[in-house]
TORNU-580849 format. One record per residue (C-alpha): x, y, z. Coordinates in steps of 0.02 Angstrom, whole numbers, plus 50000, padded with zeros to 5 digits. Each point is the difference from the previous one (the first is absolute). Example, Ala and Ser with C-alpha at 12.3 -4.5 7.8 and 13.67 -1.06 7.14 Angstrom:
506154977550390 500695017249967 
***
This chain:
503824905852630 499954989550156 498314992350039 499864991850169 498624987750042 498955006050146 499054983650022 500514981950000 501714992750036 501534998349891 499504982749946 498275005249943 500055018349947 501665002049911 499904986749862 498335005949928 500565018150013 501574995949901 498924992049866 498885015449997 501485011849985 500674989349858 498465004749898 500495018450015 501884999049975 501234985949965 501285008050115 499444994350173 501154996550147 499344990850153 500475007050170 499454986550124 499024998550105 498665011949938 500635012649872 500625002049822 500815012849887 499335003649825 500855009949862 498585009849918 500955009349865 499374988949860 498294997450080 499645018750005 500175001049811 499064983749970 498495004050110 500015018749969 499985003450188 501215007950120 500654991550157 498525005650106 498774993349871 500884983249991 500054999250190 498125002450007 499784986149871 501104988050099 499155004150165 498244997249931 500484983549917 500884993750157 498485003850106 498744992949875 500964984149958 500874995650163 499215010850135 501695008150036 500185018350049 501625006849926 501055014550057 500845006749844 501425012349985 500705006949838 501655008849978 501525002049888 500824984650076 499644984750109 500595008350161 498835014949990 498584989249937 500114988550149 500145014350124 498475007949918 499034983750013 500364998850185 499455018050025 498424997549897 499194986250102 498794986449940 498795005149864 500945016049956 501295006049874 501405012550026 501025006449853 501695008350017 500435010349844 501754998549931 500455018450016 501395003150128 498965012450100 498564987650013 501184986150057 500785011250132 498285005350060 499444982050018 501564994750096 500115015450112 499554996550180 499834981249980 500824989350134 501704993649948 499414982350039 498885000549846 501515000249884 500364982949924 501614993150068 499925009750163 500154986050127 499505001550182 501795002450061 500375013449870 498385009250041 500415000250185 501745006849964 499355013549883 498645005350122 501265001550141 500885013349895 498405009349956 499854992649825 498234993750028 499185005549836 500384996649818 500335018349958 501265001550141 500924984749937 499995007449825 500785016150065 501334991550105 501794999249933 500434983549920 501534998050111 498915001450156 498794986649941 501414988349952 500825002350168 498364995850088 499374985149900 501424994849886 500665005249829 498814990549887 498465001550110 500305018650025 500165003249814 498434990049959 498965008050137 500495017449943 499544996149821 498314992850049 499655014750115 500255011249848 498814989549896 501364991549898 499454982249964 501194989049900 498914984550008 498954994149854 498514988749982 500714982949954 498714986549956 500074985150120 501535007450085 499494995250176 498644987349967 501224986150049 499934992250170 500694984750086 499154989850133 500384986550128 498734988450079 499904989350156 498644987550045 499704991750168 499604981550018 498555004250114 498995014750064 501385010050083 499515010850149 501735002950074 500575018149970 501814994350023 499844988249852 499135013649901 501465011950029 501244986149964 499194997649829 500035018849970 501865000450041 500304986249874 498975008949866 500905016650023 501694991449996 499584990749839 499355015649913 501505010250056 501224986949933 499094998949833 499955018949981 501855001750036 500424985849881 499085009249860 500735017050049 498265006850039 499155009350141 498155001150041 498955015050048 498534991150082 499494983650078 498324991049995 499644987050134 498574987649973 499414988250136 498904985149956 498854993450136 499284982750026 498324996849918 499134990350137 498415009250046 499384985250100 501425003050124 499945019049997 499185010950129 498975015449951 501505011550019 501334988249936 501005007449855 500064983349909 498335004749924 500985011749888 500924992149853 501505011250027 500735016850043 501175010649894 500965015450054 501225010849901 501315011650072 501115012449907 501764999550068 500905015450063 501304997449864 500284986749865 500964985450074 500534981949984 500704999450177 499244984950087 499975008650170 499005014649930 498794988349912 499784989750159 499665015450105 498695006149875 499104983349988 500004997950190 499165017150014 498714995149869 499624983950093 499895008850167 498815013149930 498764986349954 499674996950185 499624981649973 499364990050148 500024981049986 499985001049811 500134982949918 501245004049864 500294987349862 501225009649892 500905016449968 500605008949843 501195014749999 500185009749838 501335013049962 499325013249880 500585015749914 501654992149950 501385011149931 501854996949964 501075002250154 501105013249919 498495011349973 499525000050184 500675012050130 500324994850180 500035011350151 501784999650064 500254995450181 501475000150117 499264985850103 501364986550009 498704986850041 499095002949836 501604999849898 500574984050087 498334991749964 500155004349815 501774993149991 499434984050084 498564998949877 501215001449853 501084986250074 498474989050027 499475002749820 501704994249939 499894984550110 498264995849935 500565002349821 501394987450029 499214987350119 498135001749971 498545010450066 500014991850172 501865002350033 499685015350110 498385002450096 499425011050145 500094990950165 498105000050016 499834990549836 501464988250031 499314994250168 
***
């Protein structure tokens, strides 16, 4: 079952929902920023209700206690449950029975981009060859898929398109996150200095992720504004204590360039004008071991060169300290 919060942000809605789900089943896995998986096999026997009945119980309690509308999906595994939750919409429940015919019926006709693990580049490639729906991917020869998107990615996509889900609900599996913080000495209005701090944050998180052999699936950027209402105009954003935005990455990564690009896009989407920023926090969430993540292969020599340089820089920092190698913008 994959309930997703339809109200509130990841910092406000997810923690109380996890506590609520813990009263139904001890097997709860957080999926930041706004979802969770729950294994209901024991709960069904304990409460004497099926998955749909437990979903109704969870939804009513979430709304009554926290004012949160949940979209809930139930299925034989986490993948189908999450896809069902997305299809259900806030305040609704969609159940996918475990019978093979029911699974095929649910997946048939759905866009291939809805499959977990189908990144933007892979989806574009598959669509260009007419494999634009899940059932078409399921019917395609394995050798064709592997030639288009790679051996491992092709095998996993074909299995998922056929409803085969090898993942399990693992308590606290992805609840971990790491964060980096930067504070300014004064109210900082200069967008260049904002972006310079973001570059530093992304570089620090990338280095820490690589050192721990991890990759992240999403980023949360929090900006803290100055609290000086006596100096603020009626439209000045400093009246707000802060702004937080979360973005799910196209694929799990610890590559500093990819993290920097994502956080720059998040910052640009805020559309800040003369914002007096006092501090920034960047949090990497949805951490998984690097060996469990798949990466879209590319023949771009620039990307491969950047990754080799990154590995060399990591070795230099490990030997001479964290400031041994810095981007030119930060070294200036």
